[in-house]
C-alpha positions as CSV (number, residue, x, y, z in Angstrom):
1,M,-8.2,83.3,-9.9
2,A,-6.1,86.1,-8.5
3,N,-2.4,85.8,-9.0
4,F,-0.7,88.5,-7.0
5,A,2.8,89.6,-7.9
6,K,5.1,89.8,-4.9
7,P,5.0,93.4,-3.6
8,S,8.0,95.4,-2.6
9,V,9.3,95.6,1.0
10,P,7.8,98.5,3.0
11,R,9.8,101.4,4.4
12,F,9.0,102.6,7.9
13,A,8.6,106.0,9.5
14,V,7.9,106.8,13.2
15,E,6.0,110.0,14.1
16,V,5.6,111.2,17.7
17,Y,2.7,113.4,18.8
18,Q,2.8,114.7,22.4
19,N,2.7,117.7,24.7
20,A,6.2,117.5,26.1
21,H,5.5,120.2,28.8
22,L,5.1,119.2,32.5
23,P,4.5,121.3,35.6
24,E,7.3,121.4,38.2
25,G,7.6,117.9,39.7
26,G,5.3,116.4,37.0
27,R,6.1,112.8,36.1
28,E,3.7,111.3,33.6
29,V,4.6,111.7,29.9
30,N,2.1,110.5,27.2
31,A,2.7,110.2,23.5
32,I,1.0,108.8,20.5
33,V,3.5,107.1,18.2
34,T,2.4,106.6,14.6
35,V,4.2,103.9,12.7
36,T,3.7,104.1,8.9
37,A,4.9,101.4,6.4
38,T,4.9,102.4,2.8
39,G,5.8,100.6,-0.4
40,G,4.5,97.2,0.6
41,G,1.6,95.5,-1.0
42,T,-1.4,95.8,1.3
43,T,-4.2,97.9,0.0
44,G,-5.7,99.9,2.8
45,E,-5.4,103.4,4.3
46,T,-3.5,106.0,2.5
47,P,-0.2,106.4,4.3
48,L,0.1,109.5,6.4
49,V,2.5,112.3,5.7
50,P,5.3,112.2,8.3
51,H,4.9,114.8,11.0
52,Q,8.0,114.1,13.1
53,S,10.6,111.5,12.3
54,T,14.1,111.5,13.7
55,A,15.6,108.7,11.7
56,G,15.5,107.3,8.2
57,A,13.8,104.1,7.3
58,G,15.1,101.0,5.8
59,A,14.2,97.3,5.4
60,R,15.7,94.1,4.2
61,P,16.3,94.1,0.5
62,A,14.5,90.9,-0.2
63,A,10.9,90.2,0.6
64,P,10.3,87.0,2.6
65,D,8.0,84.2,1.5
66,A,4.8,83.4,3.4
67,A,2.9,80.4,4.7
68,V,-0.8,80.3,5.4
69,V,-2.9,77.7,7.2
70,V,-6.7,77.8,7.0
71,M,-8.4,76.2,10.0
72,V,-12.1,75.3,9.2
73,D,-14.5,74.3,11.8
74,C,-16.0,70.9,10.8
75,S,-17.9,70.2,14.1
76,G,-21.4,68.8,14.1
77,S,-23.0,72.3,14.6
78,M,-21.7,73.3,11.1
79,E,-24.5,71.2,9.7
80,Y,-27.2,73.6,11.0
81,P,-28.2,75.1,8.7
82,P,-26.7,72.8,6.0
83,T,-25.6,75.8,3.9
84,K,-23.1,76.8,6.7
85,M,-20.6,74.0,5.8
86,R,-21.0,74.7,2.1
87,N,-20.4,78.4,2.7
88,A,-17.3,77.5,4.7
89,R,-15.9,75.3,1.9
90,D,-16.6,78.0,-0.7
91,A,-14.9,80.6,1.5
92,T,-11.8,78.5,1.9
93,A,-11.7,77.9,-1.8
94,A,-11.9,81.6,-2.4
95,A,-9.1,82.2,0.0
96,I,-7.0,79.5,-1.8
97,D,-7.7,81.3,-5.1
98,T,-6.2,84.4,-3.6
99,L,-2.9,82.8,-2.7
100,R,0.1,84.2,-4.4
101,D,2.1,81.7,-6.5
102,G,4.9,80.2,-4.3
103,V,3.2,80.7,-1.0
104,A,3.1,77.6,1.3
105,F,-0.3,76.6,2.5
106,A,-2.4,74.0,4.2
107,V,-6.0,73.4,5.2
108,V,-6.9,72.0,8.6
109,A,-10.3,70.4,9.4
110,G,-11.1,71.2,13.0
111,T,-13.4,69.3,15.4
112,H,-12.5,67.9,18.9
113,Q,-9.3,66.9,17.1
114,A,-7.4,68.5,14.2
115,K,-6.9,66.7,10.9
116,E,-4.9,67.7,7.8
117,A,-7.4,68.2,5.0
118,Y,-4.7,69.2,2.5
119,P,-2.0,68.4,1.6
120,G,-1.3,65.9,4.4
121,G,1.8,64.2,5.5
122,G,2.7,67.0,8.1
123,R,3.8,69.4,5.4
124,L,2.7,72.5,3.5
125,A,1.9,72.6,-0.2
126,V,3.3,75.3,-2.5
127,A,0.6,77.4,-4.3
128,D,0.3,77.0,-8.0
129,A,-2.5,76.1,-10.4
130,T,-2.2,72.4,-9.6
131,T,-2.1,72.6,-5.8
132,R,-4.9,75.1,-5.7
133,H,-7.1,72.7,-7.8
134,Q,-6.1,69.8,-5.5
135,A,-6.9,71.7,-2.4
136,K,-10.3,72.7,-3.6
137,E,-11.0,69.1,-4.5
138,A,-10.0,68.1,-0.9
139,L,-12.5,70.7,0.4
140,R,-15.4,68.8,-1.1
141,K,-14.7,66.0,1.3
142,L,-15.1,68.1,4.4
143,T,-18.2,67.1,6.3
144,P,-19.5,68.2,9.7
145,G,-19.3,65.9,12.7
146,G,-17.7,65.9,16.2
147,G,-17.0,68.5,18.8
148,T,-14.8,71.6,19.1
149,A,-11.3,71.8,20.6
150,I,-9.7,74.9,19.0
151,G,-6.3,74.4,20.7
152,T,-5.8,71.2,18.8
153,W,-6.3,73.2,15.5
154,L,-3.8,75.8,16.5
155,R,-1.2,73.2,17.6
156,L,-1.5,71.4,14.3
157,A,-1.1,74.7,12.4
158,D,2.0,75.5,14.5
159,R,3.6,72.1,13.6
160,L,2.8,72.7,9.9
161,F,4.3,76.2,10.0
162,A,7.4,74.7,11.6
163,S,7.9,72.4,8.6
164,S,8.6,75.4,6.3
165,D,11.4,78.0,6.6
166,V,9.5,81.2,5.9
167,S,9.3,84.5,7.8
168,I,5.6,85.4,7.5
169,R,3.3,82.7,9.0
170,H,-0.4,83.5,9.1
171,G,-3.4,81.5,10.2
172,I,-7.1,82.0,9.4
173,L,-9.5,80.3,11.8
174,L,-13.2,79.9,11.4
175,T,-15.5,78.6,14.2
176,D,-19.3,78.5,14.7
177,G,-19.4,77.3,18.3
178,R,-17.9,77.4,21.7
179,N,-14.7,75.6,22.6
180,E,-16.6,72.9,24.6
181,H,-14.2,69.9,24.2
182,E,-11.2,71.6,25.7
183,E,-10.5,73.3,29.1
184,P,-10.1,77.1,28.9
185,E,-6.6,76.7,30.5
186,A,-5.6,74.3,27.6
187,L,-6.5,76.9,25.0
188,R,-4.6,79.6,27.0
189,T,-1.5,77.4,27.2
190,T,-1.7,76.8,23.4
191,L,-2.1,80.5,22.7
192,N,0.9,81.3,24.9
193,A,2.9,78.6,23.0
194,C,1.9,79.9,19.6
195,A,2.3,83.6,20.3
196,G,5.2,85.0,18.3
197,R,5.4,81.9,16.1
198,F,2.5,82.9,13.8
199,T,-0.3,85.4,13.5
200,C,-3.9,84.5,13.2
201,D,-7.2,86.1,12.1
202,A,-10.2,84.6,13.8
203,R,-13.8,84.6,12.6
204,G,-17.1,83.5,14.2
205,V,-19.9,82.5,11.9
206,G,-23.5,82.6,13.0
207,T,-24.3,83.6,16.5
208,D,-23.6,80.5,18.7
209,W,-19.9,81.1,19.4
210,E,-18.3,82.8,22.3
211,V,-17.0,86.4,21.5
212,K,-14.3,86.4,24.2
213,E,-12.9,83.1,22.8
214,V,-12.6,84.4,19.3
215,T,-11.3,87.9,20.2
216,G,-8.9,86.3,22.6
217,I,-7.4,84.1,19.9
218,A,-6.9,87.1,17.6
219,S,-5.5,89.2,20.4
220,A,-3.0,86.6,21.5
221,L,-1.8,86.0,18.0
222,L,-1.8,89.6,16.8
223,G,-4.6,89.1,14.2
224,T,-8.1,90.5,13.6
225,A,-11.4,89.2,14.9
226,D,-14.9,89.6,13.5
227,I,-18.4,88.2,13.2
228,V,-19.8,86.9,10.0
229,A,-23.4,86.5,11.1
230,D,-24.7,85.4,7.7
231,P,-22.6,82.4,6.4
232,A,-23.2,83.7,2.8
233,G,-20.7,86.5,3.6
234,L,-17.8,84.2,4.4
235,A,-16.3,84.0,0.9
236,A,-16.0,87.8,0.6
237,D,-14.5,88.0,4.1
238,F,-12.0,85.2,3.6
239,T,-10.9,86.8,0.3
240,R,-10.3,90.2,2.1
241,M,-8.3,88.4,4.8
242,M,-6.1,86.6,2.3
243,E,-5.5,89.7,0.2
244,S,-4.3,91.4,3.3
245,T,-2.1,88.5,4.2
246,M,-0.6,88.4,0.7
247,G,0.4,92.1,1.2
248,K,2.4,91.4,4.4
249,E,6.1,91.7,3.5
250,V,7.9,92.1,6.9
251,A,7.4,89.8,9.9
252,D,8.3,90.0,13.6
253,V,8.7,93.8,13.7
254,A,9.0,95.0,17.3
255,L,8.4,98.3,18.9
256,R,11.5,98.9,21.0
257,L,11.3,101.3,24.0
258,W,14.4,102.7,25.7
259,T,13.9,104.7,28.9
260,P,16.5,106.6,31.0
261,Q,17.6,105.7,34.5
262,G,14.8,106.3,37.0
263,A,12.0,106.2,34.3
264,E,9.5,103.4,34.0
265,V,7.0,102.4,31.2
266,R,3.5,102.5,32.6
267,Y,1.9,101.1,29.5
268,V,2.1,100.6,25.8
269,K,-1.0,99.9,23.8
270,Q,-2.0,99.9,20.1
271,V,-4.8,102.4,19.7
272,A,-5.5,102.3,15.9
273,P,-6.8,100.6,13.9
274,S,-8.0,98.8,17.1
275,V,-7.2,98.9,20.8
276,E,-4.7,96.2,21.8
277,E,-2.9,96.0,25.1
278,L,0.8,95.3,24.7
279,T,2.2,96.2,28.1
280,G,2.3,92.6,29.4
281,R,4.0,91.4,26.2
282,R,7.3,93.2,26.8
283,V,10.5,91.2,26.3
284,E,13.6,92.7,27.8
285,S,16.2,93.4,25.1
286,G,18.9,95.4,26.8
287,P,19.6,97.8,29.7
288,R,16.4,99.8,30.3
289,T,15.1,98.5,26.9
290,G,12.1,96.3,26.1
291,D,10.5,95.1,22.9
292,Y,6.8,94.9,22.2
293,P,5.5,92.7,19.4
294,T,3.6,94.2,16.5
295,G,3.5,91.2,14.1
296,S,3.6,91.4,10.3
297,W,3.4,94.6,8.2
298,G,2.5,95.5,4.7
299,D,1.5,99.0,3.4
300,E,-0.3,100.4,6.4
301,S,-0.3,102.7,9.4
302,R,-0.9,102.0,13.1
303,D,-1.0,104.2,16.2
304,Y,0.4,103.3,19.7
305,H,-0.1,105.1,23.0
306,V,3.1,105.1,25.1
307,C,2.9,106.3,28.8
308,V,6.2,106.8,30.7
309,R,6.7,107.8,34.3
310,V,9.9,110.0,34.7
311,P,11.7,111.4,37.7
312,G,10.3,114.8,38.8
313,A,12.4,117.8,37.9
314,S,12.6,121.6,38.3
315,V,11.3,124.2,35.9
316,G,13.6,124.7,32.9
317,E,15.0,121.1,32.9
318,E,14.5,118.9,29.9
319,M,15.1,115.2,29.3
320,L,14.6,112.4,26.8
321,A,11.7,110.4,28.3
322,A,11.9,107.6,25.8
323,R,13.4,106.5,22.5
324,V,11.0,104.5,20.3
325,S,12.5,102.3,17.6
326,L,11.1,99.9,15.1
327,V,13.4,96.9,15.0
328,L,13.7,93.8,12.8
329,P,15.5,90.7,14.1
330,A,18.5,89.6,12.2
331,P,18.0,86.2,10.5
332,D,21.4,85.1,11.7
333,G,20.8,86.1,15.3
334,G,23.0,89.2,15.1
335,P,22.1,92.7,16.1
336,P,18.5,93.7,15.0
337,Q,18.0,96.2,12.2
338,V,16.7,99.6,13.2
339,L,14.0,100.5,10.7
340,S,13.1,104.0,12.2
341,Q,13.1,106.0,15.4
342,G,11.2,108.7,17.2
343,L,11.9,110.6,20.5
344,V,9.5,111.3,23.4
345,R,10.6,114.4,25.4
346,A,9.8,115.9,28.8
347,V,10.2,119.6,29.5
348,W,9.3,121.2,32.8
349,T,7.7,124.6,32.7
350,D,5.9,127.1,35.0
351,D,3.6,128.1,32.1
352,L,0.3,126.7,33.3
353,A,-1.3,126.8,29.8
354,A,1.5,124.8,28.3
355,S,1.7,122.2,31.0
356,T,-2.1,121.6,31.3
357,S,-2.8,121.3,27.6
358,I,-3.6,117.8,26.4
359,N,-2.3,116.9,23.0
360,P,-5.3,116.3,20.6
361,Q,-4.0,112.9,19.5
362,V,-3.5,111.7,23.1
363,A,-6.9,113.0,24.1
364,H,-8.6,111.3,21.1
365,Y,-7.1,107.9,21.7
366,T,-7.6,108.0,25.4
367,G,-11.3,108.4,24.6
368,Q,-11.2,105.6,22.1
369,A,-9.6,103.2,24.6
370,E,-12.3,104.2,27.2
371,L,-15.0,103.6,24.5
372,A,-13.8,100.0,24.0
373,R,-13.7,99.5,27.7
374,V,-17.2,100.8,28.6
375,I,-18.8,98.9,25.8
376,Q,-17.4,95.6,27.1
377,Q,-18.4,96.6,30.7
378,G,-21.9,97.7,29.6
379,L,-22.6,94.5,27.7
380,D,-21.3,92.4,30.7
381,L,-23.6,94.3,33.0
382,R,-26.6,93.9,30.6
383,R,-26.0,90.1,30.6
384,S,-25.9,90.0,34.4
385,G,-29.2,91.9,34.6
386,D,-27.8,95.2,36.0
387,V,-30.0,97.6,34.0
388,D,-28.8,100.8,35.7
389,G,-25.1,99.9,35.4
390,A,-25.5,98.8,31.8
391,T,-27.4,102.0,30.9
392,A,-24.7,104.2,32.4
393,K,-21.8,102.4,30.7
394,L,-23.5,102.2,27.3
395,G,-24.6,105.8,27.6
396,R,-21.0,106.8,28.1
397,A,-20.1,104.8,25.1
398,V,-22.7,106.6,23.0
399,Q,-21.3,109.9,24.2
400,L,-17.7,109.0,23.4
401,A,-18.6,107.5,20.0
402,S,-20.4,110.7,19.1
403,R,-17.7,113.0,20.3
404,S,-14.9,111.2,18.4
405,G,-16.9,110.7,15.2
406,N,-16.8,106.9,15.5
407,E,-19.9,106.5,13.3
408,D,-19.6,102.7,12.8
409,T,-19.6,102.1,16.6
410,A,-22.4,104.6,17.1
411,K,-24.6,102.7,14.6
412,L,-23.8,99.4,16.4
413,L,-24.7,101.0,19.8
414,A,-28.0,102.2,18.4
415,K,-29.0,98.6,17.9
416,V,-28.6,97.9,21.6
417,V,-29.8,101.2,23.1
418,D,-32.3,103.9,22.2
419,V,-30.4,107.1,22.0
420,V,-32.2,110.0,23.7
421,D,-29.2,112.5,23.6
422,A,-25.9,111.4,22.2
423,A,-24.0,114.5,23.4
424,T,-24.9,113.8,27.1
425,G,-24.9,110.0,26.7
426,T,-28.6,109.7,27.7
427,V,-29.9,106.3,26.5
428,R,-32.4,103.6,27.3
429,L,-31.7,99.9,27.0
430,K,-33.7,98.3,24.3
431,A,-36.0,95.6,25.7
432,K,-35.2,93.1,22.9
433,V,-31.8,92.9,21.3
434,S,-30.8,90.3,18.7
435,A,-27.9,88.0,19.4
436,E,-26.3,89.3,16.2
437,A,-26.5,93.0,17.3
438,Q,-25.0,92.3,20.7
439,M,-22.2,90.0,19.4
440,T,-21.3,92.4,16.6
441,L,-21.0,95.3,19.0
442,E,-18.9,93.3,21.4
443,T,-16.6,91.9,18.7
444,R,-16.0,95.2,17.0
445,S,-15.9,97.3,20.2
446,T,-12.1,97.7,20.0
447,K,-12.1,99.1,16.4
448,T,-11.2,102.8,16.5
449,V,-11.2,105.8,14.1
450,R,-8.1,107.6,13.2
451,V,-7.6,111.1,14.7
452,K,-7.4,113.8,12.1
453,K,-3.8,114.9,12.3
């Protein structure tokens, strides 16, 4: 059994990559903002060396406790094959073994209704040797039967989280089928209600679930989504997810964007380690200031693409186009703590070479965002029978994956199309494609590769 010591609180740094030069009258400013947290407990990428940081970093002196709710699909389809339910029980047991002492947790059995599998009584247990053993004993009683209404699982998880006064609240959700016993609008309403209250990783096991449902859950709740086509791989995947969760030490961090009078934010999106649209999640936080949620952080680094439209100006003029801050809400409702800051500038010039140069980081992530988009479009067109349209979109995807060095996505694309020339994006659709290959490509289409800075 893993018994993780509580890691230290991460420190934050903000780095800004951009070409600040605009032609006379130019108005669109693009920047890649890299946020790096170091000193936390998540094992992952090696933190980047700061390139540009305009403010120091700080964090709360004490690391908050965490709560985890594991939601296990127990619908009737989990009986086919019979090993699927056993693998799900084993995976949940492995996740429970990975819990840090003192972390609050619960297990929810999900069908067309949600039931507390452990500990019961509308509360969370506190992880120690005894409760881990009790939880694993309770897992033995999970049997498949009934339908699927994922919104009920999430609502029960939200109620359980509300029973504990902790900062980091994380769900793990496993399903093997479509959300057939609940209207899509009901699930959307639930996701809107739970957003900002807890984060959630979602996994689809087998190949009979709906990709857009699973990825939509993870997107709304700022978690990860993936396919586990072979149920035998669940235990390793659940262990990795729980290890990552145990490394999260700061919750509810927001990317705060201030823009000057006359400027407007066109969009904000996370572009690494995956593409995630944040523009519509803005919450106004002051005059010309808005906050974009980023969820919980451990020891990790993420990239964001910020696009701001500024008033046009004459050659030689310069302005601050945006101030980017990482902020942490004060527990007592007071002013938030600023963890780090970076500046986005605009400088107008008549130097054609300077004003038309595209920053390599901006160019790279613009391509990665397009890659995710054309894969989704290509697969949708393939399903609808539009061979020419699907070939064009997936060919463009092959070209972008090759150009950016996204080898993982290139390998997934090669299972759906025959690549004639990657450089030009010349491909042929494969006549037969397995459900696993298509679903894996769709689920992982938003995963990006880091630009070499």
